[in-house]
NUGU-750066 format. One record per residue: residue number from 0; chain; x, y, z of N, C-alpha, C in turn. Coordinates in steps of 0.02 Angstrom, whole numbers, padded with zeros to 5 digits, always signed. Example, Ala and Ser with C-alpha at 12.3 -4.5 7.8 and 13.67 -1.06 7.14 Angstrom:
2
   dogu   guvex       nx       ny       nz      cax      cay      caz       cx       cy       cz
      0       A   +00660   -00284   +00390   +00615   -00225   +00390   +00660   -00165   +00390
      1       A   +00642   -00112   +00354   +00684   -00053   +00357   +00645   +00002   +00394
//
This chain:
223
   dogu   guvex       nx       ny       nz      cax      cay      caz       cx       cy       cz
      0       A   +06262   +02066   +04679   +06336   +02060   +04683   +06357   +02087   +04759
      1       A   +06330   +02125   +04814   +06362   +02164   +04861   +06370   +02103   +04907
      2       A   +06443   +02126   +04932   +06472   +02084   +04986   +06512   +02024   +04958
      3       A   +06519   +02014   +04883   +06557   +01995   +04861   +06634   +02032   +04838
      4       A   +06693   +01992   +04828   +06740   +02021   +04822   +06758   +01987   +04745
      5       A   +06751   +02047   +04702   +06786   +02021   +04641   +06856   +02028   +04637
      6       A   +06912   +01991   +04619   +06974   +01974   +04613   +06993   +02023   +04553
      7       A   +07054   +02049   +04577   +07094   +02094   +04536   +07135   +02062   +04479
      8       A   +07100   +02048   +04420   +07133   +02002   +04373   +07196   +02030   +04363
      9       A   +07238   +02095   +04340   +07287   +02115   +04352   +07333   +02089   +04391
     10       A   +07326   +02111   +04452   +07343   +02095   +04508   +07368   +02005   +04518
     11       A   +07321   +01964   +04489   +07320   +01898   +04495   +07365   +01863   +04442
     12       A   +07372   +01905   +04384   +07398   +01874   +04328   +07472   +01897   +04335
     13       A   +07493   +01948   +04366   +07554   +01988   +04366   +07573   +02002   +04442
     14       A   +07605   +01950   +04472   +07619   +01971   +04540   +07694   +02008   +04553
     15       A   +07706   +02039   +04498   +07785   +02086   +04510   +07755   +02126   +04561
     16       A   +07828   +02164   +04582   +07825   +02229   +04642   +07800   +02296   +04585
     17       A   +07765   +02326   +04630   +07715   +02378   +04589   +07774   +02455   +04610
     18       A   +07772   +02482   +04576   +07789   +02578   +04589   +07693   +02612   +04578
     19       A   +07650   +02614   +04608   +07600   +02652   +04580   +07614   +02729   +04584
     20       A   +07595   +02756   +04528   +07610   +02825   +04520   +07522   +02855   +04498
     21       A   +07534   +02922   +04527   +07463   +02949   +04520   +07472   +03015   +04474
     22       A   +07456   +03012   +04426   +07451   +03075   +04379   +07388   +03129   +04399
     23       A   +07408   +03192   +04444   +07368   +03247   +04443   +07362   +03292   +04393
     24       A   +07335   +03306   +04354   +07335   +03339   +04286   +07287   +03401   +04295
     25       A   +07314   +03444   +04286   +07252   +03523   +04274   +07225   +03535   +04218
     26       A   +07166   +03525   +04199   +07113   +03524   +04145   +07082   +03588   +04148
     27       A   +07086   +03643   +04179   +07058   +03713   +04192   +07056   +03743   +04147
     28       A   +07021   +03780   +04116   +07004   +03815   +04078   +07083   +03879   +04046
     29       A   +07112   +03872   +04089   +07186   +03924   +04089   +07219   +03881   +04047
     30       A   +07213   +03808   +04038   +07269   +03765   +04001   +07258   +03766   +03929
     31       A   +07188   +03789   +03919   +07168   +03782   +03846   +07232   +03798   +03786
     32       A   +07206   +03783   +03732   +07254   +03793   +03676   +07325   +03754   +03677
     33       A   +07396   +03782   +03667   +07440   +03731   +03645   +07470   +03717   +03735
     34       A   +07462   +03744   +03790   +07481   +03715   +03845   +07440   +03636   +03871
     35       A   +07375   +03629   +03840   +07328   +03559   +03846   +07361   +03520   +03774
     36       A   +07386   +03535   +03714   +07410   +03509   +03663   +07467   +03481   +03705
     37       A   +07494   +03516   +03725   +07590   +03492   +03738   +07571   +03448   +03800
     38       A   +07536   +03450   +03865   +07522   +03409   +03906   +07513   +03338   +03881
     39       A   +07472   +03336   +03830   +07421   +03262   +03790   +07477   +03240   +03750
     40       A   +07528   +03275   +03726   +07566   +03243   +03685   +07629   +03219   +03743
     41       A   +07638   +03251   +03785   +07705   +03213   +03822   +07652   +03158   +03867
     42       A   +07582   +03143   +03874   +07561   +03083   +03906   +07579   +03036   +03846
     43       A   +07561   +03046   +03782   +07582   +02990   +03747   +07653   +02967   +03748
     44       A   +07692   +03024   +03762   +07769   +03001   +03764   +07791   +02956   +03828
     45       A   +07733   +02968   +03882   +07749   +02926   +03947   +07720   +02858   +03928
     46       A   +07669   +02843   +03908   +07659   +02801   +03873   +07698   +02760   +03846
     47       A   +07732   +02773   +03778   +07768   +02737   +03745   +07828   +02726   +03780
     48       A   +07868   +02771   +03831   +07916   +02750   +03843   +07926   +02696   +03874
     49       A   +07862   +02716   +03944   +07870   +02652   +03995   +07848   +02583   +03953
     50       A   +07816   +02580   +03897   +07793   +02508   +03857   +07858   +02474   +03838
     51       A   +07906   +02529   +03815   +07964   +02501   +03793   +08004   +02481   +03823
     52       A   +08004   +02475   +03908   +08041   +02462   +03964   +08004   +02408   +03989
     53       A   +08045   +02337   +03977   +08023   +02279   +04009   +07993   +02293   +04071
     54       A   +08035   +02306   +04110   +08025   +02301   +04190   +07987   +02350   +04216
     55       A   +07982   +02412   +04180   +07922   +02454   +04217   +07853   +02467   +04178
     56       A   +07869   +02407   +04119   +07796   +02408   +04083   +07769   +02350   +04118
     57       A   +07793   +02312   +04165   +07757   +02269   +04200   +07749   +02305   +04285
     58       A   +07777   +02330   +04295   +07798   +02362   +04367   +07768   +02424   +04379
     59       A   +07775   +02466   +04342   +07737   +02540   +04350   +07658   +02533   +04350
     60       A   +07627   +02558   +04379   +07545   +02563   +04373   +07538   +02636   +04392
     61       A   +07483   +02660   +04346   +07474   +02731   +04334   +07409   +02741   +04343
     62       A   +07387   +02793   +04371   +07320   +02805   +04383   +07312   +02900   +04354
     63       A   +07270   +02909   +04336   +07275   +02990   +04304   +07204   +03021   +04340
     64       A   +07201   +03082   +04380   +07153   +03108   +04421   +07167   +03184   +04377
     65       A   +07103   +03214   +04346   +07098   +03269   +04301   +07072   +03302   +04363
     66       A   +07081   +03372   +04356   +07039   +03428   +04389   +07035   +03498   +04344
     67       A   +06964   +03503   +04346   +06941   +03556   +04308   +06871   +03577   +04301
     68       A   +06808   +03588   +04256   +06763   +03607   +04251   +06737   +03663   +04313
     69       A   +06679   +03621   +04336   +06656   +03669   +04374   +06658   +03648   +04442
     70       A   +06729   +03653   +04469   +06765   +03634   +04530   +06752   +03552   +04533
     71       A   +06778   +03512   +04470   +06753   +03437   +04464   +06822   +03407   +04479
     72       A   +06830   +03339   +04493   +06884   +03295   +04501   +06858   +03241   +04450
     73       A   +06895   +03224   +04410   +06889   +03148   +04385   +06932   +03114   +04366
     74       A   +06931   +03035   +04413   +06987   +02980   +04378   +06968   +02957   +04323
     75       A   +07008   +02975   +04274   +07006   +02939   +04229   +07040   +02882   +04215
     76       A   +06983   +02812   +04197   +06983   +02746   +04216   +07021   +02721   +04288
     77       A   +07041   +02668   +04279   +07048   +02627   +04351   +07136   +02632   +04343
     78       A   +07156   +02605   +04406   +07241   +02592   +04384   +07257   +02545   +04323
     79       A   +07319   +02565   +04317   +07337   +02524   +04265   +07409   +02501   +04260
     80       A   +07428   +02443   +04247   +07494   +02434   +04224   +07514   +02461   +04163
     81       A   +07567   +02500   +04168   +07625   +02537   +04115   +07592   +02493   +04044
     82       A   +07606   +02424   +04018   +07588   +02373   +03983   +07543   +02386   +03951
     83       A   +07479   +02423   +03994   +07415   +02423   +03982   +07377   +02480   +03964
     84       A   +07420   +02525   +03984   +07410   +02599   +03986   +07391   +02626   +03923
     85       A   +07343   +02675   +03931   +07311   +02711   +03869   +07294   +02770   +03886
     86       A   +07351   +02816   +03846   +07362   +02894   +03861   +07307   +02923   +03840
     87       A   +07258   +02961   +03923   +07196   +03000   +03887   +07205   +03072   +03866
     88       A   +07159   +03091   +03832   +07154   +03152   +03810   +07133   +03212   +03871
     89       A   +07168   +03247   +03893   +07134   +03284   +03943   +07098   +03343   +03913
     90       A   +07051   +03370   +03931   +07018   +03429   +03905   +07014   +03488   +03955
     91       A   +07029   +03550   +03940   +07028   +03606   +03952   +06967   +03658   +03974
     92       A   +06941   +03655   +04032   +06880   +03688   +04051   +06880   +03711   +04125
     93       A   +06857   +03746   +04153   +06833   +03764   +04214   +06885   +03793   +04259
     94       A   +06877   +03769   +04322   +06900   +03795   +04371   +06961   +03744   +04389
     95       A   +06992   +03772   +04461   +07058   +03733   +04486   +07049   +03693   +04555
     96       A   +06994   +03643   +04562   +06991   +03612   +04628   +07048   +03575   +04625
     97       A   +07108   +03605   +04636   +07164   +03572   +04671   +07176   +03520   +04734
     98       A   +07141   +03549   +04773   +07157   +03524   +04832   +07111   +03452   +04831
     99       A   +07068   +03457   +04805   +07005   +03396   +04804   +07038   +03348   +04765
    100       A   +07075   +03365   +04716   +07120   +03319   +04677   +07165   +03289   +04702
    101       A   +07202   +03326   +04755   +07265   +03289   +04770   +07239   +03251   +04835
    102       A   +07183   +03265   +04866   +07142   +03211   +04926   +07126   +03154   +04877
    103       A   +07101   +03162   +04830   +07084   +03125   +04805   +07137   +03053   +04778
    104       A   +07192   +03084   +04765   +07254   +03051   +04747   +07265   +03018   +04809
    105       A   +07264   +03037   +04871   +07302   +02997   +04938   +07236   +02945   +04940
    106       A   +07186   +02956   +04931   +07135   +02910   +04951   +07135   +02854   +04898
    107       A   +07154   +02867   +04838   +07151   +02812   +04787   +07230   +02771   +04803
    108       A   +07287   +02804   +04806   +07333   +02775   +04837   +07333   +02711   +04899
    109       A   +07300   +02734   +04970   +07281   +02700   +04997   +07251   +02657   +04992
    110       A   +07194   +02655   +04946   +07143   +02588   +04927   +07184   +02547   +04882
    111       A   +07215   +02585   +04852   +07271   +02518   +04797   +07327   +02500   +04835
    112       A   +07340   +02522   +04899   +07398   +02482   +04951   +07361   +02425   +04976
    113       A   +07293   +02439   +04995   +07266   +02378   +05022   +07257   +02320   +04994
    114       A   +07241   +02343   +04906   +07230   +02291   +04857   +07285   +02256   +04864
    115       A   +07356   +02291   +04853   +07405   +02253   +04857   +07413   +02194   +04895
    116       A   +07408   +02234   +04972   +07427   +02192   +05024   +07373   +02112   +05028
    117       A   +07317   +02115   +04990   +07270   +02082   +04985   +07285   +02020   +04937
    118       A   +07331   +02031   +04890   +07367   +01975   +04836   +07435   +01981   +04844
    119       A   +07470   +02011   +04904   +07526   +01987   +04925   +07569   +02000   +04873
    120       A   +07560   +02074   +04855   +07598   +02109   +04817   +07633   +02151   +04840
    121       A   +07710   +02151   +04822   +07748   +02198   +04872   +07739   +02266   +04821
    122       A   +07765   +02334   +04854   +07771   +02385   +04830   +07808   +02447   +04853
    123       A   +07842   +02488   +04802   +07881   +02538   +04826   +07819   +02598   +04843
    124       A   +07845   +02633   +04872   +07836   +02700   +04898   +07793   +02733   +04830
    125       A   +07739   +02753   +04847   +07683   +02769   +04804   +07723   +02841   +04769
    126       A   +07704   +02859   +04712   +07731   +02940   +04686   +07660   +02959   +04657
    127       A   +07650   +03036   +04675   +07613   +03082   +04655   +07634   +03139   +04605
    128       A   +07626   +03141   +04550   +07665   +03201   +04518   +07586   +03262   +04494
    129       A   +07611   +03296   +04530   +07551   +03370   +04515   +07578   +03411   +04474
    130       A   +07533   +03430   +04416   +07551   +03489   +04347   +07495   +03536   +04348
    131       A   +07500   +03586   +04363   +07442   +03631   +04367   +07491   +03705   +04332
    132       A   +07437   +03747   +04294   +07455   +03824   +04286   +07432   +03865   +04327
    133       A   +07394   +03857   +04388   +07361   +03885   +04417   +07352   +03907   +04500
    134       A   +07322   +03909   +04528   +07317   +03914   +04585   +07255   +03884   +04621
    135       A   +07235   +03842   +04673   +07159   +03798   +04710   +07124   +03858   +04707
    136       A   +07064   +03836   +04688   +07004   +03881   +04667   +06952   +03834   +04730
    137       A   +06954   +03773   +04756   +06920   +03749   +04815   +06935   +03777   +04878
    138       A   +06881   +03788   +04914   +06899   +03815   +04977   +06950   +03787   +05037
    139       A   +06943   +03726   +05036   +06970   +03687   +05092   +07040   +03652   +05072
    140       A   +07066   +03698   +05010   +07138   +03663   +04982   +07196   +03667   +05032
    141       A   +07199   +03706   +05086   +07258   +03711   +05137   +07246   +03631   +05180
    142       A   +07182   +03617   +05188   +07180   +03554   +05234   +07206   +03490   +05186
    143       A   +07194   +03483   +05121   +07213   +03435   +05088   +07279   +03437   +05094
    144       A   +07329   +03502   +05060   +07384   +03528   +05077   +07424   +03496   +05133
    145       A   +07388   +03503   +05194   +07418   +03480   +05265   +07421   +03406   +05260
    146       A   +07386   +03371   +05227   +07367   +03300   +05232   +07417   +03278   +05192
    147       A   +07426   +03303   +05135   +07474   +03272   +05092   +07557   +03283   +05102
    148       A   +07583   +03320   +05147   +07628   +03342   +05189   +07640   +03305   +05242
    149       A   +07592   +03284   +05283   +07585   +03230   +05324   +07606   +03170   +05293
    150       A   +07559   +03139   +05235   +07588   +03088   +05205   +07658   +03078   +05186
    151       A   +07697   +03121   +05181   +07756   +03116   +05144   +07787   +03113   +05209
    152       A   +07765   +03147   +05270   +07815   +03145   +05331   +07806   +03064   +05364
    153       A   +07753   +03025   +05343   +07741   +02984   +05369   +07765   +02921   +05304
    154       A   +07793   +02922   +05270   +07831   +02888   +05218   +07775   +02850   +05184
    155       A   +07719   +02876   +05164   +07664   +02849   +05117   +07661   +02868   +05055
    156       A   +07698   +02919   +05041   +07693   +02946   +04981   +07758   +02978   +04966
    157       A   +07775   +03003   +04912   +07816   +03054   +04878   +07774   +03089   +04833
    158       A   +07785   +03163   +04810   +07754   +03206   +04803   +07787   +03265   +04765
    159       A   +07777   +03258   +04699   +07826   +03318   +04657   +07777   +03349   +04636
    160       A   +07788   +03431   +04652   +07730   +03473   +04636   +07770   +03521   +04570
    161       A   +07728   +03519   +04511   +07756   +03547   +04456   +07724   +03611   +04420
    162       A   +07745   +03666   +04409   +07700   +03713   +04384   +07717   +03750   +04341
    163       A   +07670   +03776   +04292   +07702   +03815   +04231   +07727   +03900   +04248
    164       A   +07745   +03932   +04222   +07775   +03999   +04244   +07713   +04030   +04279
    165       A   +07646   +04021   +04254   +07604   +04054   +04267   +07549   +04028   +04356
    166       A   +07593   +03966   +04358   +07562   +03941   +04436   +07565   +03987   +04478
    167       A   +07537   +03966   +04554   +07551   +03987   +04606   +07599   +03964   +04662
    168       A   +07654   +03978   +04651   +07696   +03940   +04683   +07699   +03931   +04761
    169       A   +07673   +03991   +04797   +07664   +03995   +04870   +07623   +03933   +04880
    170       A   +07562   +03925   +04859   +07529   +03873   +04848   +07537   +03797   +04831
    171       A   +07585   +03786   +04794   +07615   +03739   +04768   +07669   +03703   +04816
    172       A   +07699   +03755   +04849   +07759   +03730   +04907   +07702   +03694   +04958
    173       A   +07648   +03706   +04981   +07621   +03680   +05038   +07599   +03603   +05033
    174       A   +07600   +03588   +04962   +07571   +03501   +04946   +07636   +03465   +04950
    175       A   +07689   +03475   +04960   +07736   +03444   +04961   +07796   +03472   +05016
    176       A   +07836   +03413   +05037   +07887   +03432   +05082   +07960   +03451   +05036
    177       A   +07949   +03442   +04973   +07992   +03471   +04907   +07987   +03527   +04878
    178       A   +08025   +03561   +04864   +07999   +03627   +04832   +07978   +03600   +04760
    179       A   +07930   +03634   +04738   +07896   +03623   +04660   +07952   +03657   +04611
    180       A   +07944   +03624   +04568   +07981   +03632   +04514   +07942   +03686   +04437
    181       A   +07982   +03724   +04431   +07929   +03782   +04383   +07957   +03756   +04314
    182       A   +07909   +03741   +04266   +07927   +03717   +04189   +07946   +03790   +04164
    183       A   +08010   +03755   +04131   +08035   +03794   +04060   +07978   +03811   +04010
    184       A   +07932   +03862   +03994   +07909   +03872   +03945   +07844   +03818   +03937
    185       A   +07847   +03777   +03888   +07800   +03725   +03876   +07827   +03655   +03884
    186       A   +07872   +03634   +03907   +07917   +03574   +03900   +07893   +03516   +03927
    187       A   +07836   +03508   +03908   +07791   +03445   +03947   +07828   +03384   +03910
    188       A   +07826   +03387   +03845   +07879   +03334   +03824   +07937   +03299   +03854
    189       A   +07972   +03354   +03880   +08042   +03333   +03907   +08025   +03322   +03975
    190       A   +07965   +03359   +04011   +07951   +03338   +04092   +07925   +03251   +04073
    191       A   +07877   +03235   +04047   +07860   +03161   +04024   +07910   +03112   +04022
    192       A   +07966   +03134   +03969   +08026   +03081   +03969   +08046   +03080   +04032
    193       A   +08065   +03125   +04083   +08100   +03127   +04107   +08059   +03094   +04166
    194       A   +08000   +03106   +04182   +07951   +03060   +04216   +07965   +02984   +04210
    195       A   +07971   +02965   +04132   +07962   +02898   +04120   +08036   +02877   +04120
    196       A   +08087   +02912   +04135   +08149   +02866   +04142   +08170   +02883   +04229
    197       A   +08130   +02904   +04272   +08119   +02909   +04351   +08083   +02845   +04366
    198       A   +08012   +02845   +04333   +07981   +02779   +04348   +08009   +02725   +04334
    199       A   +08055   +02718   +04268   +08104   +02664   +04249   +08141   +02645   +04312
    200       A   +08168   +02698   +04332   +08230   +02680   +04394   +08211   +02652   +04456
    201       A   +08124   +02665   +04473   +08095   +02674   +04537   +08069   +02596   +04523
    202       A   +08050   +02574   +04462   +08016   +02508   +04469   +08076   +02458   +04465
    203       A   +08153   +02468   +04462   +08189   +02424   +04469   +08233   +02436   +04546
    204       A   +08207   +02475   +04589   +08225   +02485   +04660   +08199   +02446   +04695
    205       A   +08218   +02418   +04758   +08205   +02376   +04808   +08142   +02408   +04850
    206       A   +08115   +02368   +04889   +08052   +02414   +04930   +08101   +02454   +04977
    207       A   +08076   +02502   +04981   +08096   +02564   +05034   +08182   +02598   +05022
    208       A   +08202   +02576   +04962   +08268   +02605   +04963   +08250   +02673   +04920
    209       A   +08311   +02720   +04922   +08295   +02766   +04901   +08309   +02775   +04805
    210       A   +08266   +02800   +04785   +08288   +02811   +04705   +08324   +02872   +04682
    211       A   +08358   +02853   +04641   +08404   +02926   +04614   +08388   +02945   +04555
    212       A   +08347   +03004   +04544   +08318   +03024   +04504   +08366   +03056   +04450
    213       A   +08347   +03060   +04382   +08384   +03076   +04333   +08380   +03171   +04346
    214       A   +08416   +03200   +04320   +08444   +03278   +04317   +08395   +03314   +04301
    215       A   +08344   +03349   +04331   +08298   +03392   +04285   +08312   +03439   +04230
    216       A   +08284   +03428   +04183   +08317   +03472   +04126   +08273   +03490   +04076
    217       A   +08202   +03506   +04117   +08157   +03554   +04079   +08127   +03589   +04134
    218       A   +08147   +03604   +04188   +08120   +03677   +04236   +08170   +03682   +04290
    219       A   +08162   +03727   +04327   +08194   +03745   +04379   +08164   +03746   +04448
    220       A   +08203   +03727   +04491   +08169   +03719   +04570   +08142   +03791   +04599
    221       A   +08093   +03806   +04616   +08065   +03856   +04644   +08068   +03863   +04723
    222       A   +08098   +03919   +04740   +08135   +03935   +04809   +08104   +03976   +04842
//
């Protein structure tokens, strides 16, 4: 099979403009218990809300990157249109290789852009949503953070950093030119409902246009 190009059936069957969104989710040991349960419940809400929006179901594409374990990063499944997205169950164990996870998200996005171009699929600027309760444990995370900010400067991606009250916000600030948001308690359900509404708005926007996002009612901006 080497040297052969396998067509992307999803992009061949559905040529709609896409909004690619990567969810970079903390699956480290400190998320065990109610935090990971609420996160997983929020993912189900995201799935349901996007599937109930005819436009978003066709246009929003999702990819989930989990970080945890022994400094491990795991891409759960492949890119999926919201119509076909099945919310995964994130497990909580291990460390917090946040930098590696974000670098992986950047690389996955650039590869998917190439895929879109190969299929003549227009796309909106990709979004990355980083959700964590801790601080990076990988040694080269600052380089990955710099790459994230550079990608934003070059208009390649939009990054939203979100932390629980226990997160290290000085580190989170380095991953985006936007201030991170501190989650109120464990309002993961409210967060993912907001995310679904934001993605719905973004999926209807024309290419390279600014998207007016709903007001944040689940957290406060960390300054």
